[in-house]
C-alpha positions as CSV (number, residue, x, y, z in Angstrom):
1,X,-173.4,-64.7,-186.1
2,X,-172.4,-64.3,-189.8
3,X,-175.2,-62.6,-191.9
4,X,-173.5,-62.6,-195.3
5,X,-171.5,-65.0,-197.3
6,X,-169.3,-65.2,-200.4
7,X,-171.0,-64.9,-203.7
8,X,-169.8,-68.0,-205.5
9,X,-170.7,-71.7,-204.5
10,X,-170.6,-75.0,-206.3
11,X,-173.7,-75.9,-204.3
12,X,-175.8,-73.7,-206.5
13,X,-177.4,-76.2,-208.9
14,X,-178.8,-74.3,-211.8
15,X,-177.9,-73.1,-215.4
16,X,-174.7,-71.2,-214.3
17,X,-171.9,-71.1,-216.8
18,X,-168.7,-72.6,-215.3
19,X,-166.6,-70.6,-217.7
20,X,-167.7,-67.7,-219.8
21,X,-166.7,-67.1,-223.3
22,X,-166.6,-63.6,-224.7
23,X,-169.4,-62.3,-226.8
24,X,-167.6,-59.0,-227.0
25,X,-164.1,-57.8,-226.8
26,X,-162.2,-58.7,-223.5
27,X,-161.9,-54.9,-222.7
28,X,-165.6,-54.7,-222.4
29,X,-166.4,-58.0,-220.8
30,X,-168.2,-56.2,-217.9
31,X,-170.2,-53.0,-218.1
32,X,-169.6,-52.0,-214.5
33,X,-168.0,-48.8,-213.3
34,X,-164.3,-49.1,-213.4
35,X,-162.1,-48.0,-210.5
36,X,-158.4,-47.8,-210.0
37,X,-156.6,-50.6,-208.0
38,X,-156.2,-47.9,-205.2
39,X,-159.9,-47.2,-205.0
40,X,-160.7,-51.0,-205.0
41,X,-158.2,-51.5,-202.2
42,X,-159.9,-48.8,-200.2
43,X,-163.3,-50.5,-200.8
44,X,-162.1,-53.9,-199.7
45,X,-160.2,-52.5,-196.7
46,X,-162.8,-50.1,-195.6
47,X,-163.7,-52.0,-192.5
48,X,-160.9,-53.4,-190.3
49,X,-161.3,-56.5,-188.2
50,X,-161.2,-55.6,-184.6
51,X,-160.7,-58.4,-182.0
52,X,-160.6,-57.2,-178.4
53,X,-161.6,-60.3,-176.6
54,X,-160.7,-61.8,-173.1
55,X,-160.9,-65.4,-172.1
56,X,-163.1,-66.5,-174.9
57,X,-163.1,-69.7,-176.9
58,X,-161.6,-70.1,-180.4
59,X,-165.2,-70.8,-181.6
60,X,-166.5,-67.5,-180.2
61,X,-163.5,-65.6,-181.6
62,X,-164.0,-67.1,-185.1
63,X,-167.8,-66.3,-185.0
64,X,-166.8,-62.6,-184.2
65,X,-164.6,-62.7,-187.4
66,X,-167.6,-64.1,-189.2
67,X,-169.8,-61.3,-188.0
68,X,-167.3,-58.6,-189.0
69,X,-166.3,-60.0,-192.4
70,X,-169.2,-62.0,-193.7
71,X,-167.0,-65.0,-194.5
72,X,-168.6,-68.3,-193.4
73,X,-166.3,-70.4,-191.1
74,X,-167.3,-73.9,-190.2
75,X,-167.4,-74.0,-186.4
76,X,-170.1,-76.6,-186.1
77,X,-167.8,-79.6,-186.0
78,X,-166.8,-80.9,-182.5
79,X,-163.1,-80.1,-182.7
80,X,-161.4,-79.7,-179.3
81,X,-159.4,-76.7,-180.8
82,X,-162.7,-74.7,-181.0
83,X,-163.0,-74.9,-177.1
84,X,-159.5,-73.6,-176.4
85,X,-159.5,-70.3,-174.5
86,X,-157.6,-67.2,-175.6
87,X,-157.4,-63.3,-175.1
88,X,-156.4,-61.1,-177.9
89,X,-156.2,-57.4,-178.9
90,X,-155.7,-56.9,-182.7
91,X,-157.0,-54.6,-185.5
92,X,-156.1,-55.7,-189.1
93,X,-157.5,-55.6,-192.6
94,X,-156.3,-59.2,-193.2
95,X,-158.7,-62.1,-192.7
96,X,-155.7,-64.5,-192.6
97,X,-153.8,-62.4,-190.1
98,X,-156.8,-62.2,-187.8
99,X,-157.5,-65.9,-187.9
100,X,-153.9,-66.9,-187.5
101,X,-153.6,-64.6,-184.5
102,X,-156.6,-66.4,-182.9
103,X,-154.9,-69.8,-183.3
104,X,-151.6,-68.6,-182.1
105,X,-153.1,-67.0,-179.0
106,X,-154.9,-70.2,-178.3
107,X,-151.7,-72.4,-178.9
108,X,-153.5,-74.3,-181.6
109,X,-151.4,-75.6,-184.5
110,X,-154.1,-75.1,-187.2
111,X,-155.0,-72.7,-190.0
112,X,-158.2,-72.1,-192.0
113,X,-158.5,-73.5,-195.6
114,X,-161.2,-73.7,-198.2
115,X,-161.8,-77.4,-199.2
116,X,-163.5,-78.7,-202.2
117,X,-165.9,-76.5,-204.1
118,X,-167.8,-75.0,-201.2
119,X,-167.0,-71.5,-199.9
120,X,-166.7,-72.5,-196.2
121,X,-163.5,-72.0,-194.3
122,X,-162.5,-75.2,-192.5
123,X,-160.0,-76.0,-189.8
124,X,-157.0,-77.8,-191.1
125,X,-153.6,-78.9,-189.5
126,X,-150.9,-76.3,-190.0
127,X,-148.2,-77.6,-192.4
128,X,-144.7,-77.7,-191.1
129,X,-143.4,-75.7,-194.0
130,X,-145.8,-73.6,-196.2
131,X,-143.7,-73.8,-199.4
132,X,-146.3,-72.0,-201.5
133,X,-145.8,-68.9,-199.5
134,X,-142.3,-68.8,-200.7
135,X,-143.3,-68.6,-204.3
136,X,-142.8,-65.2,-206.1
137,X,-145.7,-62.7,-205.6
138,X,-146.7,-59.6,-207.6
139,X,-149.4,-57.1,-207.9
140,X,-151.0,-54.6,-205.4
141,X,-152.2,-55.8,-201.9
142,X,-154.8,-57.2,-201.5
143,X,-155.0,-58.1,-205.2
144,X,-151.9,-60.1,-205.7
145,X,-150.8,-63.0,-207.9
146,X,-148.5,-65.9,-206.8
147,X,-146.3,-67.7,-209.3
148,X,-146.8,-71.3,-208.2
149,X,-145.0,-73.4,-210.8
150,X,-143.6,-73.6,-214.4
151,X,-143.7,-77.0,-216.1
152,X,-142.2,-78.2,-219.5
153,X,-143.0,-81.2,-221.4
154,X,-141.2,-82.5,-224.5
155,X,-142.7,-85.1,-226.9
156,X,-141.1,-87.2,-229.6
157,X,-143.2,-89.2,-232.0
158,X,-141.8,-91.8,-234.4
159,X,-143.8,-92.5,-237.6
160,X,-142.9,-96.2,-238.5
161,X,-142.8,-97.5,-242.0
162,X,-140.4,-98.0,-244.9
163,X,-139.2,-94.5,-244.3
164,X,-139.5,-93.8,-240.5
165,X,-139.9,-90.1,-239.5
166,X,-139.6,-88.3,-236.2
167,X,-141.7,-85.4,-234.9
168,X,-140.7,-83.3,-231.9
169,X,-143.0,-81.0,-229.9
170,X,-142.8,-79.2,-226.6
171,X,-145.1,-77.4,-224.3
172,X,-144.6,-74.9,-221.4
173,X,-147.2,-74.1,-218.9
174,X,-147.3,-71.7,-215.9
175,X,-149.5,-72.1,-212.9
176,X,-150.5,-68.8,-211.2
177,X,-152.9,-68.2,-208.3
178,X,-154.6,-65.1,-207.3
179,X,-153.5,-64.6,-203.7
180,X,-155.9,-62.1,-202.2
181,X,-155.2,-62.1,-198.4
182,X,-158.2,-60.1,-197.5
183,X,-160.6,-62.3,-199.5
184,X,-162.7,-59.7,-201.2
185,X,-166.1,-60.7,-202.2
186,X,-165.7,-61.7,-205.9
187,X,-168.7,-61.8,-208.2
188,X,-167.0,-63.8,-211.0
189,X,-163.8,-65.6,-211.5
190,X,-160.9,-63.1,-211.9
191,X,-159.9,-62.7,-215.6
192,X,-156.1,-62.9,-216.0
193,X,-154.5,-61.5,-219.2
194,X,-150.9,-62.0,-220.2
195,X,-149.3,-59.0,-222.0
196,X,-145.7,-60.1,-222.2
197,X,-143.8,-63.4,-221.8
198,X,-140.1,-63.5,-222.9
199,X,-137.1,-65.6,-222.3
200,X,-133.7,-64.1,-221.4
201,X,-132.8,-63.9,-225.2
202,X,-135.9,-61.7,-225.9
203,X,-137.9,-64.4,-227.7
204,X,-141.6,-64.1,-227.1
205,X,-143.3,-67.0,-225.4
206,X,-146.8,-65.5,-225.3
207,X,-149.8,-67.6,-226.5
208,X,-153.3,-66.1,-226.5
209,X,-153.8,-63.8,-223.6
210,X,-156.8,-64.3,-221.4
211,X,-157.6,-66.9,-218.7
212,X,-160.3,-67.3,-216.0
213,X,-159.0,-68.2,-212.5
214,X,-161.2,-71.0,-211.3
215,X,-163.0,-70.5,-208.0
216,X,-162.5,-71.2,-205.1
217,X,-158.8,-72.0,-205.6
218,X,-158.4,-69.0,-207.9
219,X,-155.7,-70.9,-209.9
220,X,-154.9,-70.2,-213.6
221,X,-152.9,-72.5,-216.0
222,X,-151.2,-70.3,-218.6
223,X,-150.1,-71.8,-222.0
224,X,-146.7,-70.6,-223.2
225,X,-144.5,-71.2,-226.3
226,X,-141.8,-73.6,-225.6
227,X,-138.4,-71.7,-225.4
228,X,-135.3,-72.4,-227.4
229,X,-133.2,-75.3,-226.2
230,X,-130.5,-73.0,-224.9
231,X,-132.9,-70.7,-223.0
232,X,-132.4,-70.9,-219.3
233,X,-134.8,-68.3,-217.7
234,X,-138.3,-66.8,-218.2
235,X,-137.0,-63.2,-218.2
236,X,-140.5,-61.5,-218.1
237,X,-144.1,-62.6,-217.5
238,X,-146.3,-59.5,-217.3
239,X,-150.1,-59.1,-217.3
240,X,-153.1,-58.0,-215.3
241,X,-156.1,-59.4,-213.5
242,X,-159.6,-57.9,-213.8
243,X,-161.7,-58.2,-210.7
244,X,-165.5,-57.7,-210.3
245,X,-166.3,-56.7,-206.8
246,X,-169.4,-55.7,-204.7
247,X,-168.7,-52.2,-203.3
248,X,-172.1,-51.9,-201.6
249,X,-174.8,-54.4,-200.4
250,X,-178.4,-54.3,-199.5
251,X,-180.1,-56.6,-196.9
252,X,-183.7,-57.7,-197.0
253,X,-184.7,-59.5,-193.8
254,X,-188.0,-61.6,-193.5
255,X,-188.6,-62.2,-189.7
256,X,-190.8,-65.4,-190.2
257,X,-190.2,-67.0,-193.6
258,X,-192.4,-70.0,-192.9
259,X,-195.5,-67.8,-192.8
260,X,-194.8,-65.9,-196.0
261,X,-197.0,-65.9,-199.0
262,X,-196.1,-63.8,-202.0
263,X,-193.7,-61.4,-200.4
264,X,-191.4,-59.3,-202.6
265,X,-188.6,-56.9,-202.4
266,X,-187.0,-54.7,-205.1
267,X,-183.3,-54.4,-205.2
268,X,-181.3,-51.7,-207.0
269,X,-178.4,-53.3,-208.8
270,X,-176.0,-51.0,-210.7
271,X,-178.7,-49.2,-212.6
272,X,-181.3,-52.0,-212.8
273,X,-184.2,-53.0,-210.6
274,X,-184.4,-56.6,-209.6
275,X,-187.5,-58.0,-207.8
276,X,-187.0,-61.0,-205.6
277,X,-190.2,-62.8,-204.4
278,X,-190.7,-65.5,-201.8
279,X,-193.6,-67.5,-203.1
280,X,-193.7,-70.0,-200.1
281,X,-191.6,-71.9,-197.6
282,X,-192.1,-75.0,-195.8
283,X,-190.1,-77.3,-193.4
284,X,-188.7,-80.5,-194.8
285,X,-187.3,-83.5,-193.0
286,X,-183.8,-82.1,-192.9
287,X,-184.3,-78.4,-193.3
288,X,-186.4,-75.7,-195.2
289,X,-187.5,-75.4,-198.7
290,X,-188.1,-71.9,-200.2
291,X,-189.7,-71.3,-203.5
292,X,-188.4,-68.1,-205.0
293,X,-188.4,-66.0,-208.3
294,X,-186.2,-63.3,-209.3
295,X,-187.3,-60.9,-212.2
296,X,-185.8,-57.9,-214.0
297,X,-188.2,-55.0,-213.4
298,X,-186.1,-52.2,-214.8
299,X,-183.2,-53.4,-217.0
300,X,-179.8,-51.7,-216.8
301,X,-178.6,-49.6,-219.7
302,X,-175.9,-52.1,-220.3
303,X,-176.1,-55.8,-219.8
304,X,-173.5,-58.6,-219.5
305,X,-172.8,-60.5,-222.7
306,X,-171.7,-64.1,-222.0
307,X,-172.0,-67.7,-223.4
308,X,-173.2,-70.7,-221.6
309,X,-171.2,-74.0,-222.0
310,X,-173.9,-75.1,-224.5
311,X,-173.3,-72.1,-226.7
312,X,-176.4,-70.1,-225.8
313,X,-175.8,-66.3,-225.7
314,X,-177.1,-64.6,-222.6
315,X,-177.8,-60.9,-221.8
316,X,-178.3,-61.4,-218.2
317,X,-179.1,-58.5,-215.8
318,X,-179.8,-61.0,-213.1
319,X,-176.7,-63.0,-213.4
320,X,-175.4,-62.3,-210.0
321,X,-178.7,-63.7,-208.6
322,X,-178.0,-67.1,-210.4
323,X,-175.9,-68.0,-207.3
324,X,-178.9,-67.4,-205.1
325,X,-177.9,-70.0,-202.6
326,X,-175.0,-67.7,-201.7
327,X,-177.2,-64.6,-201.2
328,X,-179.7,-66.1,-198.6
329,X,-179.3,-67.3,-195.1
330,X,-181.8,-68.7,-192.7
331,X,-181.3,-68.1,-188.9
332,X,-183.4,-69.9,-186.2
333,X,-184.8,-68.3,-183.1
334,X,-181.8,-69.1,-181.1
335,X,-179.5,-67.4,-183.6
336,X,-178.2,-70.6,-185.2
337,X,-177.3,-70.4,-188.9
338,X,-178.8,-73.3,-190.9
339,X,-176.3,-75.0,-193.2
340,X,-175.6,-74.2,-196.8
341,X,-178.3,-74.3,-199.4
342,X,-178.9,-76.0,-202.8
343,X,-180.7,-74.2,-205.6
344,X,-182.5,-76.0,-208.5
345,X,-184.3,-74.0,-211.1
346,X,-184.3,-72.4,-214.5
347,X,-182.9,-69.0,-215.7
348,X,-183.5,-67.3,-219.0
349,X,-181.5,-64.1,-218.3
350,X,-184.3,-62.0,-217.1
351,X,-186.2,-64.5,-215.0
352,X,-185.0,-67.0,-212.3
353,X,-187.4,-69.4,-210.8
354,X,-186.7,-72.4,-208.6
355,X,-186.4,-74.1,-205.1
356,X,-183.9,-73.3,-202.5
357,X,-183.3,-76.1,-200.1
358,X,-181.5,-75.1,-196.9
359,X,-180.3,-77.8,-194.5
360,X,-180.3,-78.1,-190.7
361,X,-176.6,-78.2,-189.4
362,X,-175.6,-81.7,-188.6
363,X,-173.9,-82.6,-185.2
364,X,-171.6,-85.6,-184.9
365,X,-171.6,-87.9,-181.8
366,X,-168.2,-89.5,-181.3
367,X,-167.9,-93.2,-180.7
368,X,-167.3,-94.3,-177.1
369,X,-164.2,-96.3,-177.7
370,X,-162.1,-97.6,-180.7
371,X,-163.6,-100.3,-182.8
372,X,-167.0,-98.7,-182.7
373,X,-168.9,-97.6,-185.7
374,X,-168.3,-94.3,-187.4
375,X,-169.6,-91.2,-185.6
376,X,-173.4,-90.9,-185.6
377,X,-174.9,-88.0,-187.6
378,X,-177.8,-86.3,-185.9
379,X,-179.7,-83.2,-186.9
380,X,-179.7,-79.9,-184.7
381,X,-183.1,-78.9,-183.4
382,X,-185.0,-76.3,-185.4
383,X,-186.2,-73.3,-183.3
384,X,-188.9,-71.1,-184.9
385,X,-189.5,-68.6,-186.1
386,X,-187.0,-68.7,-188.9
387,X,-185.5,-65.5,-190.2
388,X,-184.5,-65.2,-193.8
389,X,-181.6,-62.8,-194.6
390,X,-181.2,-61.8,-198.3
391,X,-177.9,-60.2,-198.9
392,X,-177.7,-58.6,-202.4
393,X,-174.9,-56.6,-204.1
394,X,-176.3,-53.2,-204.9
395,X,-173.3,-51.6,-206.5
396,X,-170.7,-53.5,-208.6
397,X,-167.4,-52.3,-209.8
398,X,-164.5,-53.7,-211.7
399,X,-160.8,-53.0,-211.3
400,X,-157.6,-54.1,-213.3
401,X,-154.5,-54.8,-211.4
402,X,-151.1,-55.2,-213.2
403,X,-148.5,-57.8,-212.2
404,X,-145.0,-58.6,-213.3
405,X,-142.6,-61.5,-212.7
406,X,-139.0,-61.7,-213.8
407,X,-136.0,-64.1,-213.8
408,X,-137.8,-67.4,-213.3
409,X,-135.8,-70.5,-213.9
410,X,-137.0,-72.6,-216.8
411,X,-137.5,-76.3,-216.0
């Protein structure tokens, strides 16, 4: 059973900035220890995925990948694919390679994809041709960037009147996507910076320089200067991507969360001490509600400077706990993981207070025959006691990985 999950989720309902603006220079946007791309790669690939299984179901094999990687895979839906049997012997650092091998061994024409804004991996039909995989790719594995598309738009405006005039303008945009096969646990959106953009005649097409790659798709839309009319190729597009990663984690487990009153645990997080407190927990009609606070006990020597969408500056040593729905899981007595949670609360940078609602996983009962109503949604039984697992990053690092593309045809 999976006991950790990715750190970002749109299901977290709180005062979380959707895009951060700089309160300081881009070079100092995070105060964490910097490591080389090689060190970061070693951290991400420190633990391989080992699958040595015989005559197990796809569901069992995927849950073993969950256990080893911490990535949440939705295996609760009643897909026939999940019951197919397979045997497999593989060791890899690649999440995609491991899961693709499972489906291939089972003869199942499916892949895993993230859908919407949640961080769950869902089964999806395998496309006949994965065109996106043929796009140019650059960087250092597993921190790579894929050049998805390049789009040009030209505009002509006629000003009517006694002396009509015409105005011409053009835009050029590139779409890049962070293509991290091993899916490292990212604490923030990757920050992509363009350092060079030129056509084949040496004209600079660079505009600005920094862009956030939106989660979970990790896509970036880059603005460029429109090239001269006779330009035919984007000769150079160079830059780098800054990643903020969790290099070490700390688990706090509460065996029976429903009977807890005022239980706290202190986490050491990159030089600061953060206290998480479970005030109370109670069952609801469709899950469990947990009242929780997070406080800064010992602030870090350096804090994160960022701006919320409403323009408020934040020096937030507890910013990684804002996504608290992603740090907490609840498991019942039979080892079943309750579904994703929703958090609603307030955060002032040093204090986080609110309610976490974690839901029972739904089951779906298929209709008996065609023409029947849609499948009925029922709730899974809740077996007590309920174990709470708080999975916190305790050491955070950042790394900057360069990329370079050349000879891209202009539209």
